[in-house]
Chimera marker file (.cmm) of the C-alpha trace (Angstrom):
<marker_set name="trace">
<marker id="1" x="8.024" y="4.270" z="5.081" r="1" g="1" b="0" radius="0.5"/>
<marker id="2" x="7.308" y="3.305" z="1.467" r="1" g="1" b="0" radius="0.5"/>
<marker id="3" x="6.398" y="5.812" z="-1.238" r="1" g="1" b="0" radius="0.5"/>
<marker id="4" x="2.777" y="4.639" z="-1.056" r="1" g="1" b="0" radius="0.5"/>
<marker id="5" x="2.673" y="5.202" z="2.719" r="1" g="1" b="0" radius="0.5"/>
<marker id="6" x="4.068" y="8.721" z="2.224" r="1" g="1" b="0" radius="0.5"/>
<marker id="7" x="0.989" y="9.570" z="0.146" r="1" g="1" b="0" radius="0.5"/>
<marker id="8" x="-2.311" y="10.585" z="1.732" r="1" g="1" b="0" radius="0.5"/>
<marker id="9" x="-4.058" y="8.821" z="-1.162" r="1" g="1" b="0" radius="0.5"/>
<marker id="10" x="-2.636" y="6.333" z="-3.645" r="1" g="1" b="0" radius="0.5"/>
<marker id="11" x="-4.749" y="5.001" z="-6.538" r="1" g="1" b="0" radius="0.5"/>
<marker id="12" x="-3.432" y="2.670" z="-9.231" r="1" g="1" b="0" radius="0.5"/>
<marker id="13" x="-5.323" y="0.937" z="-12.032" r="1" g="1" b="0" radius="0.5"/>
<marker id="14" x="-8.719" y="1.464" z="-10.407" r="1" g="1" b="0" radius="0.5"/>
<marker id="15" x="-11.614" y="-0.065" z="-12.352" r="1" g="1" b="0" radius="0.5"/>
<marker id="16" x="-15.329" y="-0.268" z="-11.635" r="1" g="1" b="0" radius="0.5"/>
<marker id="17" x="-18.326" y="-1.305" z="-13.708" r="1" g="1" b="0" radius="0.5"/>
<marker id="18" x="-22.041" y="-1.268" z="-13.042" r="1" g="1" b="0" radius="0.5"/>
<marker id="19" x="-23.287" y="-4.253" z="-15.031" r="1" g="1" b="0" radius="0.5"/>
<marker id="20" x="-22.233" y="-3.469" z="-18.627" r="1" g="1" b="0" radius="0.5"/>
<marker id="21" x="-21.315" y="0.187" z="-17.971" r="1" g="1" b="0" radius="0.5"/>
<marker id="22" x="-17.610" y="0.646" z="-17.205" r="1" g="1" b="0" radius="0.5"/>
<marker id="23" x="-17.292" y="3.878" z="-15.221" r="1" g="1" b="0" radius="0.5"/>
<marker id="24" x="-13.652" y="3.676" z="-14.085" r="1" g="1" b="0" radius="0.5"/>
<marker id="25" x="-10.972" y="2.476" z="-16.488" r="1" g="1" b="0" radius="0.5"/>
<marker id="26" x="-7.490" y="2.317" z="-15.005" r="1" g="1" b="0" radius="0.5"/>
<marker id="27" x="-7.603" y="5.425" z="-12.816" r="1" g="1" b="0" radius="0.5"/>
<marker id="28" x="-4.197" y="6.411" z="-11.391" r="1" g="1" b="0" radius="0.5"/>
<marker id="29" x="-3.320" y="9.298" z="-9.082" r="1" g="1" b="0" radius="0.5"/>
<marker id="30" x="-1.456" y="10.131" z="-5.887" r="1" g="1" b="0" radius="0.5"/>
<marker id="31" x="-2.174" y="12.866" z="-3.374" r="1" g="1" b="0" radius="0.5"/>
<marker id="32" x="0.728" y="14.013" z="-1.205" r="1" g="1" b="0" radius="0.5"/>
<marker id="33" x="0.134" y="14.510" z="2.509" r="1" g="1" b="0" radius="0.5"/>
<marker id="34" x="-0.686" y="18.134" z="3.288" r="1" g="1" b="0" radius="0.5"/>
<marker id="35" x="-1.505" y="19.040" z="-0.301" r="1" g="1" b="0" radius="0.5"/>
<marker id="36" x="-4.730" y="20.376" z="-1.766" r="1" g="1" b="0" radius="0.5"/>
<marker id="37" x="-6.272" y="18.151" z="-4.431" r="1" g="1" b="0" radius="0.5"/>
<marker id="38" x="-9.408" y="18.520" z="-6.557" r="1" g="1" b="0" radius="0.5"/>
<marker id="39" x="-11.170" y="15.656" z="-8.301" r="1" g="1" b="0" radius="0.5"/>
<marker id="40" x="-12.853" y="17.334" z="-11.268" r="1" g="1" b="0" radius="0.5"/>
<marker id="41" x="-14.963" y="15.969" z="-14.090" r="1" g="1" b="0" radius="0.5"/>
<marker id="42" x="-18.287" y="16.222" z="-15.839" r="1" g="1" b="0" radius="0.5"/>
<marker id="43" x="-21.442" y="14.473" z="-14.645" r="1" g="1" b="0" radius="0.5"/>
<marker id="44" x="-21.019" y="10.723" z="-14.916" r="1" g="1" b="0" radius="0.5"/>
<marker id="45" x="-17.210" y="10.883" z="-15.043" r="1" g="1" b="0" radius="0.5"/>
<marker id="46" x="-16.818" y="8.625" z="-11.999" r="1" g="1" b="0" radius="0.5"/>
<marker id="47" x="-15.897" y="11.141" z="-9.278" r="1" g="1" b="0" radius="0.5"/>
<marker id="48" x="-18.454" y="9.841" z="-6.781" r="1" g="1" b="0" radius="0.5"/>
<marker id="49" x="-17.494" y="6.254" z="-7.574" r="1" g="1" b="0" radius="0.5"/>
<marker id="50" x="-13.844" y="7.030" z="-6.766" r="1" g="1" b="0" radius="0.5"/>
<marker id="51" x="-14.813" y="8.710" z="-3.478" r="1" g="1" b="0" radius="0.5"/>
<marker id="52" x="-17.050" y="5.773" z="-2.530" r="1" g="1" b="0" radius="0.5"/>
<marker id="53" x="-14.201" y="3.335" z="-3.196" r="1" g="1" b="0" radius="0.5"/>
<marker id="54" x="-11.709" y="5.446" z="-1.233" r="1" g="1" b="0" radius="0.5"/>
<marker id="55" x="-14.116" y="5.672" z="1.711" r="1" g="1" b="0" radius="0.5"/>
<marker id="56" x="-14.773" y="1.884" z="1.603" r="1" g="1" b="0" radius="0.5"/>
<marker id="57" x="-18.461" y="2.291" z="0.703" r="1" g="1" b="0" radius="0.5"/>
<marker id="58" x="-17.932" y="0.472" z="-2.607" r="1" g="1" b="0" radius="0.5"/>
<marker id="59" x="-15.516" y="-2.231" z="-3.751" r="1" g="1" b="0" radius="0.5"/>
<marker id="60" x="-13.392" y="-1.743" z="-6.860" r="1" g="1" b="0" radius="0.5"/>
<marker id="61" x="-13.426" y="-4.420" z="-9.557" r="1" g="1" b="0" radius="0.5"/>
<marker id="62" x="-9.664" y="-4.083" z="-10.115" r="1" g="1" b="0" radius="0.5"/>
<marker id="63" x="-6.702" y="-1.968" z="-9.097" r="1" g="1" b="0" radius="0.5"/>
<marker id="64" x="-5.471" y="-0.780" z="-5.734" r="1" g="1" b="0" radius="0.5"/>
<marker id="65" x="-6.295" y="2.187" z="-3.544" r="1" g="1" b="0" radius="0.5"/>
<marker id="66" x="-4.813" y="3.339" z="-0.280" r="1" g="1" b="0" radius="0.5"/>
<marker id="67" x="-5.741" y="6.073" z="2.168" r="1" g="1" b="0" radius="0.5"/>
<marker id="68" x="-3.296" y="7.213" z="4.861" r="1" g="1" b="0" radius="0.5"/>
<marker id="69" x="-1.182" y="4.132" z="4.211" r="1" g="1" b="0" radius="0.5"/>
<marker id="70" x="-4.103" y="1.690" z="4.579" r="1" g="1" b="0" radius="0.5"/>
<marker id="71" x="-5.373" y="-0.471" z="1.717" r="1" g="1" b="0" radius="0.5"/>
<marker id="72" x="-9.093" y="0.172" z="1.166" r="1" g="1" b="0" radius="0.5"/>
<marker id="73" x="-9.743" y="-3.469" z="0.226" r="1" g="1" b="0" radius="0.5"/>
<marker id="74" x="-7.821" y="-5.238" z="2.996" r="1" g="1" b="0" radius="0.5"/>
<marker id="75" x="-7.856" y="-2.633" z="5.794" r="1" g="1" b="0" radius="0.5"/>
<marker id="76" x="-11.262" y="-0.913" z="5.507" r="1" g="1" b="0" radius="0.5"/>
<marker id="77" x="-11.674" y="-0.373" z="9.264" r="1" g="1" b="0" radius="0.5"/>
<marker id="78" x="-8.318" y="1.444" z="9.427" r="1" g="1" b="0" radius="0.5"/>
<marker id="79" x="-9.298" y="3.620" z="6.465" r="1" g="1" b="0" radius="0.5"/>
<marker id="80" x="-12.625" y="4.555" z="8.070" r="1" g="1" b="0" radius="0.5"/>
<marker id="81" x="-10.914" y="5.401" z="11.381" r="1" g="1" b="0" radius="0.5"/>
<marker id="82" x="-8.503" y="7.737" z="9.593" r="1" g="1" b="0" radius="0.5"/>
<marker id="83" x="-10.978" y="9.798" z="7.516" r="1" g="1" b="0" radius="0.5"/>
<marker id="84" x="-14.047" y="12.010" z="7.790" r="1" g="1" b="0" radius="0.5"/>
<marker id="85" x="-16.618" y="12.088" z="5.016" r="1" g="1" b="0" radius="0.5"/>
<marker id="86" x="-19.553" y="14.437" z="4.589" r="1" g="1" b="0" radius="0.5"/>
<marker id="87" x="-21.717" y="14.069" z="1.508" r="1" g="1" b="0" radius="0.5"/>
<marker id="88" x="-22.876" y="17.041" z="-0.507" r="1" g="1" b="0" radius="0.5"/>
<marker id="89" x="-26.441" y="16.652" z="0.754" r="1" g="1" b="0" radius="0.5"/>
<marker id="90" x="-25.597" y="16.618" z="4.462" r="1" g="1" b="0" radius="0.5"/>
<marker id="91" x="-26.994" y="20.159" z="4.848" r="1" g="1" b="0" radius="0.5"/>
<marker id="92" x="-24.166" y="21.351" z="7.098" r="1" g="1" b="0" radius="0.5"/>
<marker id="93" x="-23.027" y="24.218" z="4.839" r="1" g="1" b="0" radius="0.5"/>
<marker id="94" x="-24.528" y="26.903" z="7.071" r="1" g="1" b="0" radius="0.5"/>
<marker id="95" x="-23.635" y="25.155" z="10.336" r="1" g="1" b="0" radius="0.5"/>
<marker id="96" x="-19.992" y="24.079" z="9.968" r="1" g="1" b="0" radius="0.5"/>
<marker id="97" x="-16.957" y="25.650" z="8.387" r="1" g="1" b="0" radius="0.5"/>
<marker id="98" x="-14.740" y="23.698" z="6.002" r="1" g="1" b="0" radius="0.5"/>
<marker id="99" x="-12.146" y="23.233" z="8.743" r="1" g="1" b="0" radius="0.5"/>
<marker id="100" x="-14.761" y="21.845" z="11.162" r="1" g="1" b="0" radius="0.5"/>
<link id1="1" id2="2" r="1" g="1" b="0" radius="0.2"/>
<link id1="2" id2="3" r="1" g="1" b="0" radius="0.2"/>
<link id1="3" id2="4" r="1" g="1" b="0" radius="0.2"/>
<link id1="4" id2="5" r="1" g="1" b="0" radius="0.2"/>
<link id1="5" id2="6" r="1" g="1" b="0" radius="0.2"/>
<link id1="6" id2="7" r="1" g="1" b="0" radius="0.2"/>
<link id1="7" id2="8" r="1" g="1" b="0" radius="0.2"/>
<link id1="8" id2="9" r="1" g="1" b="0" radius="0.2"/>
<link id1="9" id2="10" r="1" g="1" b="0" radius="0.2"/>
<link id1="10" id2="11" r="1" g="1" b="0" radius="0.2"/>
<link id1="11" id2="12" r="1" g="1" b="0" radius="0.2"/>
<link id1="12" id2="13" r="1" g="1" b="0" radius="0.2"/>
<link id1="13" id2="14" r="1" g="1" b="0" radius="0.2"/>
<link id1="14" id2="15" r="1" g="1" b="0" radius="0.2"/>
<link id1="15" id2="16" r="1" g="1" b="0" radius="0.2"/>
<link id1="16" id2="17" r="1" g="1" b="0" radius="0.2"/>
<link id1="17" id2="18" r="1" g="1" b="0" radius="0.2"/>
<link id1="18" id2="19" r="1" g="1" b="0" radius="0.2"/>
<link id1="19" id2="20" r="1" g="1" b="0" radius="0.2"/>
<link id1="20" id2="21" r="1" g="1" b="0" radius="0.2"/>
<link id1="21" id2="22" r="1" g="1" b="0" radius="0.2"/>
<link id1="22" id2="23" r="1" g="1" b="0" radius="0.2"/>
<link id1="23" id2="24" r="1" g="1" b="0" radius="0.2"/>
<link id1="24" id2="25" r="1" g="1" b="0" radius="0.2"/>
<link id1="25" id2="26" r="1" g="1" b="0" radius="0.2"/>
<link id1="26" id2="27" r="1" g="1" b="0" radius="0.2"/>
<link id1="27" id2="28" r="1" g="1" b="0" radius="0.2"/>
<link id1="28" id2="29" r="1" g="1" b="0" radius="0.2"/>
<link id1="29" id2="30" r="1" g="1" b="0" radius="0.2"/>
<link id1="30" id2="31" r="1" g="1" b="0" radius="0.2"/>
<link id1="31" id2="32" r="1" g="1" b="0" radius="0.2"/>
<link id1="32" id2="33" r="1" g="1" b="0" radius="0.2"/>
<link id1="33" id2="34" r="1" g="1" b="0" radius="0.2"/>
<link id1="34" id2="35" r="1" g="1" b="0" radius="0.2"/>
<link id1="35" id2="36" r="1" g="1" b="0" radius="0.2"/>
<link id1="36" id2="37" r="1" g="1" b="0" radius="0.2"/>
<link id1="37" id2="38" r="1" g="1" b="0" radius="0.2"/>
<link id1="38" id2="39" r="1" g="1" b="0" radius="0.2"/>
<link id1="39" id2="40" r="1" g="1" b="0" radius="0.2"/>
<link id1="40" id2="41" r="1" g="1" b="0" radius="0.2"/>
<link id1="41" id2="42" r="1" g="1" b="0" radius="0.2"/>
<link id1="42" id2="43" r="1" g="1" b="0" radius="0.2"/>
<link id1="43" id2="44" r="1" g="1" b="0" radius="0.2"/>
<link id1="44" id2="45" r="1" g="1" b="0" radius="0.2"/>
<link id1="45" id2="46" r="1" g="1" b="0" radius="0.2"/>
<link id1="46" id2="47" r="1" g="1" b="0" radius="0.2"/>
<link id1="47" id2="48" r="1" g="1" b="0" radius="0.2"/>
<link id1="48" id2="49" r="1" g="1" b="0" radius="0.2"/>
<link id1="49" id2="50" r="1" g="1" b="0" radius="0.2"/>
<link id1="50" id2="51" r="1" g="1" b="0" radius="0.2"/>
<link id1="51" id2="52" r="1" g="1" b="0" radius="0.2"/>
<link id1="52" id2="53" r="1" g="1" b="0" radius="0.2"/>
<link id1="53" id2="54" r="1" g="1" b="0" radius="0.2"/>
<link id1="54" id2="55" r="1" g="1" b="0" radius="0.2"/>
<link id1="55" id2="56" r="1" g="1" b="0" radius="0.2"/>
<link id1="56" id2="57" r="1" g="1" b="0" radius="0.2"/>
<link id1="57" id2="58" r="1" g="1" b="0" radius="0.2"/>
<link id1="58" id2="59" r="1" g="1" b="0" radius="0.2"/>
<link id1="59" id2="60" r="1" g="1" b="0" radius="0.2"/>
<link id1="60" id2="61" r="1" g="1" b="0" radius="0.2"/>
<link id1="61" id2="62" r="1" g="1" b="0" radius="0.2"/>
<link id1="62" id2="63" r="1" g="1" b="0" radius="0.2"/>
<link id1="63" id2="64" r="1" g="1" b="0" radius="0.2"/>
<link id1="64" id2="65" r="1" g="1" b="0" radius="0.2"/>
<link id1="65" id2="66" r="1" g="1" b="0" radius="0.2"/>
<link id1="66" id2="67" r="1" g="1" b="0" radius="0.2"/>
<link id1="67" id2="68" r="1" g="1" b="0" radius="0.2"/>
<link id1="68" id2="69" r="1" g="1" b="0" radius="0.2"/>
<link id1="69" id2="70" r="1" g="1" b="0" radius="0.2"/>
<link id1="70" id2="71" r="1" g="1" b="0" radius="0.2"/>
<link id1="71" id2="72" r="1" g="1" b="0" radius="0.2"/>
<link id1="72" id2="73" r="1" g="1" b="0" radius="0.2"/>
<link id1="73" id2="74" r="1" g="1" b="0" radius="0.2"/>
<link id1="74" id2="75" r="1" g="1" b="0" radius="0.2"/>
<link id1="75" id2="76" r="1" g="1" b="0" radius="0.2"/>
<link id1="76" id2="77" r="1" g="1" b="0" radius="0.2"/>
<link id1="77" id2="78" r="1" g="1" b="0" radius="0.2"/>
<link id1="78" id2="79" r="1" g="1" b="0" radius="0.2"/>
<link id1="79" id2="80" r="1" g="1" b="0" radius="0.2"/>
<link id1="80" id2="81" r="1" g="1" b="0" radius="0.2"/>
<link id1="81" id2="82" r="1" g="1" b="0" radius="0.2"/>
<link id1="82" id2="83" r="1" g="1" b="0" radius="0.2"/>
<link id1="83" id2="84" r="1" g="1" b="0" radius="0.2"/>
<link id1="84" id2="85" r="1" g="1" b="0" radius="0.2"/>
<link id1="85" id2="86" r="1" g="1" b="0" radius="0.2"/>
<link id1="86" id2="87" r="1" g="1" b="0" radius="0.2"/>
<link id1="87" id2="88" r="1" g="1" b="0" radius="0.2"/>
<link id1="88" id2="89" r="1" g="1" b="0" radius="0.2"/>
<link id1="89" id2="90" r="1" g="1" b="0" radius="0.2"/>
<link id1="90" id2="91" r="1" g="1" b="0" radius="0.2"/>
<link id1="91" id2="92" r="1" g="1" b="0" radius="0.2"/>
<link id1="92" id2="93" r="1" g="1" b="0" radius="0.2"/>
<link id1="93" id2="94" r="1" g="1" b="0" radius="0.2"/>
<link id1="94" id2="95" r="1" g="1" b="0" radius="0.2"/>
<link id1="95" id2="96" r="1" g="1" b="0" radius="0.2"/>
<link id1="96" id2="97" r="1" g="1" b="0" radius="0.2"/>
<link id1="97" id2="98" r="1" g="1" b="0" radius="0.2"/>
<link id1="98" id2="99" r="1" g="1" b="0" radius="0.2"/>
<link id1="99" id2="100" r="1" g="1" b="0" radius="0.2"/>
</marker_set>
């Protein structure tokens, strides 16, 4: 198992622009399996863009990203099979617990 496969999430040099607006500029981070990680930033910092790239809903312009050992660009089906994603407007706060 490589170091990247040992990580739950691996992001290196991630870049994304919307027309002339560059929202991600060389983002790098790793999240170890079993750890707790928070992606914090002000409005417009690129948090949602990173999550969309990691969940294969959006393609990065440059860089690499992996989730559970799968490359988001070349193995999107494997990434989607290995994750669960609930948006902030899913209205499940009063129905499901965080663990569910």
